[in-house]
C-alpha positions as CSV (number, residue, x, y, z in Angstrom):
1,X,41.2,33.9,-7.7
2,X,41.5,30.3,-8.3
3,X,38.7,27.9,-8.7
4,X,38.8,24.3,-7.8
5,X,36.9,21.1,-6.8
6,X,37.1,18.3,-4.3
7,X,35.2,15.0,-4.4
8,X,34.7,12.4,-1.9
9,X,33.6,9.0,-3.5
10,X,31.7,6.8,-1.3
11,X,31.1,3.1,-1.5
12,X,30.1,0.4,1.2
13,X,30.6,2.8,4.1
14,X,34.1,3.8,2.9
15,X,35.3,7.0,1.4
16,X,38.3,6.9,-1.1
17,X,41.0,9.2,0.1
18,X,44.4,10.4,-1.2
19,X,47.3,10.4,1.1
20,X,49.4,13.3,-0.3
21,X,53.0,11.9,0.2
22,X,54.6,11.8,-3.5
23,X,54.4,15.2,-5.0
24,X,57.4,17.7,-4.4
25,X,56.4,21.0,-3.0
26,X,52.8,20.1,-2.2
27,X,51.1,22.4,0.2
28,X,49.0,19.3,1.3
29,X,52.1,17.1,1.9
30,X,51.4,14.5,4.4
31,X,47.7,15.3,4.6
32,X,44.7,13.1,3.4
33,X,42.4,14.7,1.0
34,X,39.4,13.9,-1.5
35,X,40.2,14.0,-5.2
36,X,40.1,17.2,-7.2
37,X,42.0,20.1,-8.4
38,X,41.9,23.4,-10.4
39,X,39.3,24.3,-13.1
40,X,40.7,24.5,-16.6
41,X,39.7,27.5,-18.8
42,X,35.9,27.2,-19.9
43,X,35.4,24.2,-17.6
44,X,32.3,23.9,-15.2
45,X,32.9,22.7,-11.8
46,X,31.1,19.4,-12.7
47,X,33.2,18.9,-15.7
48,X,36.4,19.6,-13.6
49,X,35.5,17.2,-10.8
50,X,34.8,14.4,-13.2
51,X,38.1,15.1,-15.1
52,X,40.2,15.4,-12.0
53,X,38.9,12.1,-10.4
54,X,39.7,10.3,-13.7
55,X,43.3,11.8,-13.7
56,X,43.9,11.0,-10.0
57,X,42.2,7.6,-9.6
58,X,41.2,6.1,-13.0
59,X,37.5,6.0,-11.8
60,X,34.8,7.7,-13.9
61,X,32.3,9.2,-11.4
62,X,28.6,9.6,-12.4
63,X,26.2,12.2,-11.0
64,X,28.3,13.9,-8.4
65,X,26.3,15.8,-6.1
66,X,27.3,19.4,-5.1
67,X,27.4,19.5,-1.3
68,X,28.9,23.0,-0.7
69,X,31.3,25.8,-1.7
70,X,34.2,26.9,0.4
71,X,36.1,30.2,0.2
72,X,39.7,30.3,1.2
73,X,40.9,34.1,1.4
74,X,44.4,34.8,0.5
75,X,47.1,34.1,3.1
76,X,50.3,32.3,3.4
77,X,48.0,29.2,2.9
78,X,46.8,29.5,0.3
79,X,48.7,32.4,-1.1
80,X,45.8,33.5,-3.2
81,X,41.9,33.4,-3.0
82,X,40.4,30.0,-3.8
83,X,36.8,29.0,-4.2
84,X,36.4,25.3,-3.9
85,X,33.4,23.2,-5.0
86,X,32.7,20.2,-2.6
87,X,31.1,17.1,-4.3
88,X,30.2,13.6,-3.2
89,X,29.8,10.8,-5.6
90,X,28.4,7.3,-5.0
91,X,28.3,6.0,-8.6
92,X,31.5,5.2,-10.6
93,X,33.2,2.9,-12.9
94,X,36.5,1.8,-13.7
95,X,39.6,0.5,-11.8
96,X,41.7,2.3,-9.3
97,X,45.1,3.3,-10.8
98,X,48.2,4.7,-9.2
99,X,48.5,8.5,-8.9
100,X,51.7,10.6,-8.9
101,X,50.3,12.6,-6.1
102,X,50.1,10.1,-3.5
103,X,48.4,6.8,-2.3
104,X,44.6,6.1,-2.7
105,X,43.0,4.1,0.0
106,X,39.3,3.3,0.9
107,X,38.8,4.5,4.6
108,X,35.9,3.5,6.7
109,X,33.7,6.5,7.0
110,X,33.9,6.3,10.9
111,X,37.6,6.6,10.7
112,X,37.9,9.6,8.4
113,X,38.2,12.2,11.0
114,X,41.1,10.3,12.6
115,X,43.2,11.0,9.6
116,X,45.7,13.8,9.3
117,X,43.4,16.1,7.5
118,X,43.2,20.0,7.5
119,X,41.2,21.4,10.5
120,X,38.6,22.9,8.1
121,X,38.0,19.5,6.5
122,X,37.0,18.0,9.8
123,X,34.2,20.5,9.9
124,X,32.9,20.3,6.4
125,X,33.4,16.5,6.2
126,X,30.4,16.5,8.8
127,X,28.4,19.1,6.7
128,X,28.4,17.0,3.6
129,X,26.2,14.4,5.4
130,X,23.4,17.1,5.6
131,X,20.7,17.3,3.1
132,X,21.6,20.9,2.6
133,X,24.2,22.8,0.5
134,X,26.8,24.9,2.5
135,X,28.6,28.1,1.8
136,X,31.6,28.3,4.0
137,X,34.8,30.7,4.5
138,X,37.9,29.2,6.3
139,X,40.7,31.5,7.2
140,X,44.1,29.9,8.0
141,X,47.3,31.4,9.5
142,X,50.5,29.4,9.7
143,X,48.5,26.5,8.4
144,X,46.1,26.6,11.4
145,X,42.4,27.3,11.1
146,X,41.9,30.6,12.8
147,X,38.3,31.3,12.0
148,X,35.3,30.2,9.7
149,X,31.8,31.2,8.7
150,X,29.2,28.8,7.3
151,X,25.6,29.1,6.1
152,X,23.3,26.2,5.0
153,X,20.6,26.4,2.2
């Protein structure tokens, strides 16, 4: 089982997104994502998301809010079980830097679902607007969402 984080940084009705076009053999190649990655040994999800955002953008987020947890059971995508902690941050400092994984861009919030994002992302990006925490499970086959479950707390 792998543990990971993803963060959506919001500012002035825009969200910072990463267009994954640079990294070789990237399972997200060509997709738009929030920022994040795998937890290091002994690291909390909060520590991970702060570190990953700095590494991928140069920005230091403050007080990221946990919005949900997503389970991705093993399939060809992903090839092993993943639990991903989903955060939103509205406070940050620093300057954007170039990343080796893709191109960073501030996207108008009303245009986010028009991007080339995973089918499951189109669902949970609506859920992060709620004043509740969600727990979801997304099942993919051939890189297509085939089923999902969600509960709100």
